PyMOL commands that place a pseudoatom at each C-alpha (Angstrom):
pseudoatom trace, name=CA, resn=MET, resi=1, chain=A, elem=C, hetatm=0, pos=[-33.692, -5.549, 34.252]
pseudoatom trace, name=CA, resn=ASN, resi=2, chain=A, elem=C, hetatm=0, pos=[-33.493, -7.996, 36.762]
pseudoatom trace, name=CA, resn=LEU, resi=3, chain=A, elem=C, hetatm=0, pos=[-33.576, -11.440, 34.912]
pseudoatom trace, name=CA, resn=ASP, resi=4, chain=A, elem=C, hetatm=0, pos=[-33.662, -15.616, 36.114]
pseudoatom trace, name=CA, resn=ALA, resi=5, chain=A, elem=C, hetatm=0, pos=[-31.419, -17.915, 35.036]
pseudoatom trace, name=CA, resn=ALA, resi=6, chain=A, elem=C, hetatm=0, pos=[-34.609, -19.774, 33.074]
pseudoatom trace, name=CA, resn=ALA, resi=7, chain=A, elem=C, hetatm=0, pos=[-35.264, -16.472, 31.789]
pseudoatom trace, name=CA, resn=ILE, resi=8, chain=A, elem=C, hetatm=0, pos=[-31.085, -15.686, 30.632]
pseudoatom trace, name=CA, resn=VAL, resi=9, chain=A, elem=C, hetatm=0, pos=[-30.798, -19.214, 28.944]
pseudoatom trace, name=CA, resn=LYS, resi=10, chain=A, elem=C, hetatm=0, pos=[-34.546, -19.474, 26.957]
pseudoatom trace, name=CA, resn=LYS, resi=11, chain=A, elem=C, hetatm=0, pos=[-33.796, -15.832, 25.278]
pseudoatom trace, name=CA, resn=TYR, resi=12, chain=A, elem=C, hetatm=0, pos=[-30.719, -16.796, 24.644]
pseudoatom trace, name=CA, resn=ILE, resi=13, chain=A, elem=C, hetatm=0, pos=[-31.384, -19.803, 22.659]
pseudoatom trace, name=CA, resn=ASP, resi=14, chain=A, elem=C, hetatm=0, pos=[-34.011, -17.736, 21.667]
pseudoatom trace, name=CA, resn=LEU, resi=15, chain=A, elem=C, hetatm=0, pos=[-31.975, -15.436, 19.626]
pseudoatom trace, name=CA, resn=ARG, resi=16, chain=A, elem=C, hetatm=0, pos=[-29.490, -17.941, 18.440]
pseudoatom trace, name=CA, resn=ASP, resi=17, chain=A, elem=C, hetatm=0, pos=[-31.685, -19.934, 16.579]
pseudoatom trace, name=CA, resn=PHE, resi=18, chain=A, elem=C, hetatm=0, pos=[-33.368, -16.725, 15.015]
pseudoatom trace, name=CA, resn=VAL, resi=19, chain=A, elem=C, hetatm=0, pos=[-29.873, -15.773, 14.237]
pseudoatom trace, name=CA, resn=GLN, resi=20, chain=A, elem=C, hetatm=0, pos=[-29.403, -19.198, 12.708]
pseudoatom trace, name=CA, resn=GLU, resi=21, chain=A, elem=C, hetatm=0, pos=[-32.612, -19.095, 11.189]
pseudoatom trace, name=CA, resn=GLU, resi=22, chain=A, elem=C, hetatm=0, pos=[-32.011, -15.568, 9.259]
pseudoatom trace, name=CA, resn=ASN, resi=23, chain=A, elem=C, hetatm=0, pos=[-28.398, -16.945, 8.147]
pseudoatom trace, name=CA, resn=LYS, resi=24, chain=A, elem=C, hetatm=0, pos=[-30.118, -19.988, 6.909]
pseudoatom trace, name=CA, resn=ALA, resi=25, chain=A, elem=C, hetatm=0, pos=[-32.762, -17.488, 4.911]
pseudoatom trace, name=CA, resn=HIS, resi=26, chain=A, elem=C, hetatm=0, pos=[-30.254, -14.782, 3.884]
pseudoatom trace, name=CA, resn=ALA, resi=27, chain=A, elem=C, hetatm=0, pos=[-27.608, -17.636, 2.525]
pseudoatom trace, name=CA, resn=ALA, resi=28, chain=A, elem=C, hetatm=0, pos=[-30.727, -19.433, 0.992]
pseudoatom trace, name=CA, resn=ARG, resi=29, chain=A, elem=C, hetatm=0, pos=[-32.134, -15.760, -0.891]
pseudoatom trace, name=CA, resn=MET, resi=30, chain=A, elem=C, hetatm=0, pos=[-27.957, -14.464, -1.954]
pseudoatom trace, name=CA, resn=LYS, resi=31, chain=A, elem=C, hetatm=0, pos=[-27.860, -18.232, -4.153]
pseudoatom trace, name=CA, resn=ARG, resi=32, chain=A, elem=C, hetatm=0, pos=[-29.413, -16.874, -7.532]
pseudoatom trace, name=CA, resn=TYR, resi=33, chain=A, elem=C, hetatm=0, pos=[-27.180, -13.569, -7.030]
pseudoatom trace, name=CA, resn=THR, resi=34, chain=A, elem=C, hetatm=0, pos=[-23.971, -15.442, -6.071]
pseudoatom trace, name=CA, resn=ASP, resi=35, chain=A, elem=C, hetatm=0, pos=[-24.620, -18.443, -8.648]
pseudoatom trace, name=CA, resn=GLY, resi=36, chain=A, elem=C, hetatm=0, pos=[-24.743, -15.565, -11.202]
pseudoatom trace, name=CA, resn=MET, resi=37, chain=A, elem=C, hetatm=0, pos=[-21.714, -13.961, -10.645]
pseudoatom trace, name=CA, resn=GLU, resi=38, chain=A, elem=C, hetatm=0, pos=[-19.747, -17.046, -10.863]
pseudoatom trace, name=CA, resn=ILE, resi=39, chain=A, elem=C, hetatm=0, pos=[-21.632, -17.334, -14.094]
pseudoatom trace, name=CA, resn=LEU, resi=40, chain=A, elem=C, hetatm=0, pos=[-20.817, -14.098, -15.584]
pseudoatom trace, name=CA, resn=GLU, resi=41, chain=A, elem=C, hetatm=0, pos=[-16.876, -14.973, -13.584]
pseudoatom trace, name=CA, resn=SER, resi=42, chain=A, elem=C, hetatm=0, pos=[-16.717, -17.980, -16.820]
pseudoatom trace, name=CA, resn=ALA, resi=43, chain=A, elem=C, hetatm=0, pos=[-18.813, -15.975, -20.079]
pseudoatom trace, name=CA, resn=ALA, resi=44, chain=A, elem=C, hetatm=0, pos=[-15.967, -13.202, -19.194]
pseudoatom trace, name=CA, resn=HIS, resi=45, chain=A, elem=C, hetatm=0, pos=[-13.437, -15.902, -18.801]
pseudoatom trace, name=CA, resn=ALA, resi=46, chain=A, elem=C, hetatm=0, pos=[-14.483, -17.685, -21.957]
pseudoatom trace, name=CA, resn=LEU, resi=47, chain=A, elem=C, hetatm=0, pos=[-14.509, -14.265, -23.674]
pseudoatom trace, name=CA, resn=MET, resi=48, chain=A, elem=C, hetatm=0, pos=[-11.393, -13.497, -22.583]
pseudoatom trace, name=CA, resn=LYS, resi=49, chain=A, elem=C, hetatm=0, pos=[-10.288, -16.977, -24.139]
pseudoatom trace, name=CA, resn=THR, resi=50, chain=A, elem=C, hetatm=0, pos=[-11.832, -16.349, -27.098]
pseudoatom trace, name=CA, resn=THR, resi=51, chain=A, elem=C, hetatm=0, pos=[-10.647, -13.297, -27.562]
pseudoatom trace, name=CA, resn=GLY, resi=52, chain=A, elem=C, hetatm=0, pos=[-7.406, -13.648, -26.460]
pseudoatom trace, name=CA, resn=GLN, resi=53, chain=A, elem=C, hetatm=0, pos=[-7.788, -10.155, -24.243]
pseudoatom trace, name=CA, resn=GLU, resi=54, chain=A, elem=C, hetatm=0, pos=[-6.304, -10.011, -20.495]
pseudoatom trace, name=CA, resn=ALA, resi=55, chain=A, elem=C, hetatm=0, pos=[-9.401, -7.563, -19.494]
pseudoatom trace, name=CA, resn=LEU, resi=56, chain=A, elem=C, hetatm=0, pos=[-12.627, -6.972, -20.915]
pseudoatom trace, name=CA, resn=SER, resi=57, chain=A, elem=C, hetatm=0, pos=[-12.631, -3.091, -20.418]
pseudoatom trace, name=CA, resn=THR, resi=58, chain=A, elem=C, hetatm=0, pos=[-16.542, -1.599, -20.809]
pseudoatom trace, name=CA, resn=GLU, resi=59, chain=A, elem=C, hetatm=0, pos=[-17.635, 1.851, -19.666]
pseudoatom trace, name=CA, resn=PHE, resi=60, chain=A, elem=C, hetatm=0, pos=[-19.433, -0.265, -16.439]
pseudoatom trace, name=CA, resn=GLY, resi=61, chain=A, elem=C, hetatm=0, pos=[-15.826, -1.398, -15.322]
pseudoatom trace, name=CA, resn=THR, resi=62, chain=A, elem=C, hetatm=0, pos=[-13.247, -3.905, -16.203]
pseudoatom trace, name=CA, resn=ALA, resi=63, chain=A, elem=C, hetatm=0, pos=[-12.904, -7.574, -16.005]
pseudoatom trace, name=CA, resn=PHE, resi=64, chain=A, elem=C, hetatm=0, pos=[-9.635, -9.293, -15.404]
pseudoatom trace, name=CA, resn=LYS, resi=65, chain=A, elem=C, hetatm=0, pos=[-7.845, -11.841, -15.336]
pseudoatom trace, name=CA, resn=VAL, resi=66, chain=A, elem=C, hetatm=0, pos=[-5.913, -12.437, -11.464]
pseudoatom trace, name=CA, resn=HIS, resi=67, chain=A, elem=C, hetatm=0, pos=[-3.675, -16.219, -11.550]
pseudoatom trace, name=CA, resn=LYS, resi=68, chain=A, elem=C, hetatm=0, pos=[-4.811, -18.064, -8.110]
pseudoatom trace, name=CA, resn=LEU, resi=69, chain=A, elem=C, hetatm=0, pos=[-2.588, -21.097, -6.482]
pseudoatom trace, name=CA, resn=SER, resi=70, chain=A, elem=C, hetatm=0, pos=[-3.662, -22.980, -4.161]
pseudoatom trace, name=CA, resn=VAL, resi=71, chain=A, elem=C, hetatm=0, pos=[-1.386, -25.863, -2.369]
pseudoatom trace, name=CA, resn=THR, resi=72, chain=A, elem=C, hetatm=0, pos=[-1.950, -28.437, -0.739]
pseudoatom trace, name=CA, resn=CYS, resi=73, chain=A, elem=C, hetatm=0, pos=[0.609, -31.503, 1.079]
pseudoatom trace, name=CA, resn=THR, resi=74, chain=A, elem=C, hetatm=0, pos=[0.097, -34.774, -0.342]
pseudoatom trace, name=CA, resn=ASP, resi=75, chain=A, elem=C, hetatm=0, pos=[2.732, -36.108, 1.332]
pseudoatom trace, name=CA, resn=LYS, resi=76, chain=A, elem=C, hetatm=0, pos=[4.295, -34.639, 5.079]
pseudoatom trace, name=CA, resn=GLU, resi=77, chain=A, elem=C, hetatm=0, pos=[7.312, -36.481, 4.922]
pseudoatom trace, name=CA, resn=LEU, resi=78, chain=A, elem=C, hetatm=0, pos=[8.461, -36.163, 1.922]
pseudoatom trace, name=CA, resn=PHE, resi=79, chain=A, elem=C, hetatm=0, pos=[7.869, -32.329, 1.841]
pseudoatom trace, name=CA, resn=LEU, resi=80, chain=A, elem=C, hetatm=0, pos=[9.387, -32.040, 5.648]
pseudoatom trace, name=CA, resn=ASP, resi=81, chain=A, elem=C, hetatm=0, pos=[12.338, -33.813, 4.477]
pseudoatom trace, name=CA, resn=PHE, resi=82, chain=A, elem=C, hetatm=0, pos=[12.923, -31.487, 1.471]
pseudoatom trace, name=CA, resn=VAL, resi=83, chain=A, elem=C, hetatm=0, pos=[12.390, -28.619, 4.016]
pseudoatom trace, name=CA, resn=ARG, resi=84, chain=A, elem=C, hetatm=0, pos=[15.271, -29.767, 6.208]
pseudoatom trace, name=CA, resn=ARG, resi=85, chain=A, elem=C, hetatm=0, pos=[17.613, -31.075, 3.448]
pseudoatom trace, name=CA, resn=THR, resi=86, chain=A, elem=C, hetatm=0, pos=[17.358, -27.421, 1.744]
pseudoatom trace, name=CA, resn=ALA, resi=87, chain=A, elem=C, hetatm=0, pos=[17.178, -25.320, 4.797]
pseudoatom trace, name=CA, resn=GLY, resi=88, chain=A, elem=C, hetatm=0, pos=[13.567, -24.031, 3.436]
pseudoatom trace, name=CA, resn=TRP, resi=89, chain=A, elem=C, hetatm=0, pos=[12.081, -23.403, 6.792]
pseudoatom trace, name=CA, resn=HIS, resi=90, chain=A, elem=C, hetatm=0, pos=[10.479, -20.084, 5.219]
pseudoatom trace, name=CA, resn=PHE, resi=91, chain=A, elem=C, hetatm=0, pos=[7.998, -22.539, 3.214]
pseudoatom trace, name=CA, resn=LEU, resi=92, chain=A, elem=C, hetatm=0, pos=[6.183, -22.807, 7.096]
pseudoatom trace, name=CA, resn=THR, resi=93, chain=A, elem=C, hetatm=0, pos=[4.260, -21.116, 9.444]
pseudoatom trace, name=CA, resn=SER, resi=94, chain=A, elem=C, hetatm=0, pos=[4.452, -20.747, 12.717]
pseudoatom trace, name=CA, resn=HIS, resi=95, chain=A, elem=C, hetatm=0, pos=[1.444, -22.226, 13.612]
pseudoatom trace, name=CA, resn=VAL, resi=96, chain=A, elem=C, hetatm=0, pos=[0.361, -24.583, 16.377]
pseudoatom trace, name=CA, resn=THR, resi=97, chain=A, elem=C, hetatm=0, pos=[-2.529, -26.952, 17.052]
pseudoatom trace, name=CA, resn=LYS, resi=98, chain=A, elem=C, hetatm=0, pos=[-4.410, -25.750, 20.305]
pseudoatom trace, name=CA, resn=GLU, resi=99, chain=A, elem=C, hetatm=0, pos=[-4.845, -29.791, 20.688]
pseudoatom trace, name=CA, resn=ALA, resi=100, chain=A, elem=C, hetatm=0, pos=[-1.624, -30.480, 20.363]
pseudoatom trace, name=CA, resn=VAL, resi=101, chain=A, elem=C, hetatm=0, pos=[-0.500, -27.856, 23.049]
pseudoatom trace, name=CA, resn=GLU, resi=102, chain=A, elem=C, hetatm=0, pos=[-3.471, -29.105, 25.116]
pseudoatom trace, name=CA, resn=THR, resi=103, chain=A, elem=C, hetatm=0, pos=[-2.276, -32.800, 25.217]
pseudoatom trace, name=CA, resn=TYR, resi=104, chain=A, elem=C, hetatm=0, pos=[1.248, -31.680, 25.894]
pseudoatom trace, name=CA, resn=MET, resi=105, chain=A, elem=C, hetatm=0, pos=[-0.435, -29.463, 29.335]
pseudoatom trace, name=CA, resn=GLU, resi=106, chain=A, elem=C, hetatm=0, pos=[-1.686, -32.650, 30.472]
pseudoatom trace, name=CA, resn=LYS, resi=107, chain=A, elem=C, hetatm=0, pos=[0.606, -35.020, 29.915]
pseudoatom trace, name=CA, resn=PHE, resi=108, chain=A, elem=C, hetatm=0, pos=[3.354, -32.448, 32.111]
pseudoatom trace, name=CA, resn=GLU, resi=109, chain=A, elem=C, hetatm=0, pos=[0.944, -31.068, 34.535]
pseudoatom trace, name=CA, resn=GLY, resi=110, chain=A, elem=C, hetatm=0, pos=[0.081, -28.104, 32.587]
pseudoatom trace, name=CA, resn=GLN, resi=111, chain=A, elem=C, hetatm=0, pos=[3.258, -26.637, 31.297]
pseudoatom trace, name=CA, resn=VAL, resi=112, chain=A, elem=C, hetatm=0, pos=[3.319, -25.251, 28.492]
pseudoatom trace, name=CA, resn=PRO, resi=113, chain=A, elem=C, hetatm=0, pos=[5.824, -25.940, 25.473]
pseudoatom trace, name=CA, resn=PRO, resi=114, chain=A, elem=C, hetatm=0, pos=[9.304, -23.781, 25.702]
pseudoatom trace, name=CA, resn=GLY, resi=115, chain=A, elem=C, hetatm=0, pos=[8.925, -20.588, 23.633]
pseudoatom trace, name=CA, resn=LEU, resi=116, chain=A, elem=C, hetatm=0, pos=[4.828, -21.023, 23.765]
pseudoatom trace, name=CA, resn=LYS, resi=117, chain=A, elem=C, hetatm=0, pos=[1.821, -18.765, 25.514]
pseudoatom trace, name=CA, resn=ALA, resi=118, chain=A, elem=C, hetatm=0, pos=[-1.158, -20.414, 26.434]
pseudoatom trace, name=CA, resn=GLU, resi=119, chain=A, elem=C, hetatm=0, pos=[-4.391, -18.617, 28.255]
pseudoatom trace, name=CA, resn=GLY, resi=120, chain=A, elem=C, hetatm=0, pos=[-6.742, -19.996, 29.476]
pseudoatom trace, name=CA, resn=HIS, resi=121, chain=A, elem=C, hetatm=0, pos=[-10.302, -18.212, 29.598]
pseudoatom trace, name=CA, resn=ILE, resi=122, chain=A, elem=C, hetatm=0, pos=[-14.185, -19.328, 31.107]
pseudoatom trace, name=CA, resn=ALA, resi=123, chain=A, elem=C, hetatm=0, pos=[-16.889, -18.836, 28.109]
pseudoatom trace, name=CA, resn=VAL, resi=124, chain=A, elem=C, hetatm=0, pos=[-20.009, -19.311, 28.576]
pseudoatom trace, name=CA, resn=GLN, resi=125, chain=A, elem=C, hetatm=0, pos=[-21.905, -21.750, 26.391]
pseudoatom trace, name=CA, resn=PHE, resi=126, chain=A, elem=C, hetatm=0, pos=[-25.767, -22.406, 26.110]
pseudoatom trace, name=CA, resn=ARG, resi=127, chain=A, elem=C, hetatm=0, pos=[-27.418, -26.096, 25.449]
pseudoatom trace, name=CA, resn=ARG, resi=128, chain=A, elem=C, hetatm=0, pos=[-31.184, -27.155, 24.518]
pseudoatom trace, name=CA, resn=ALA, resi=129, chain=A, elem=C, hetatm=0, pos=[-33.078, -28.758, 27.345]
for i in range(1, 129): cmd.bond("trace and resi %d" % i, "trace and resi %d" % (i + 1))
show_as sticks, trace
zoom trace
């Protein structure tokens, strides 16, 4: 197959558009089912609460409660002060922001901050004319 630049770009954009449309259509088709599942989860939770049960065991399967926790930082400085005071480093992860590393590398002529490895690569992207 011998493709020229125009054919490659056109086909890629056509495929990308098709995938985006199919993903939207799939999400729309699935919405009534995922909404239905949420309603049934609420109904099961309400039944467990009303009957004082931790689980609903049936011949079809079991619905059961699972404790979930969502944590957000509302005061970064207060939290970091707590971590420093208590040596609570286990509260933190070692994620590094790419943007901060890029800024550092721009400022220091491509040097990477100590203890990090940064590798670049060339990617090909497409945009519509």
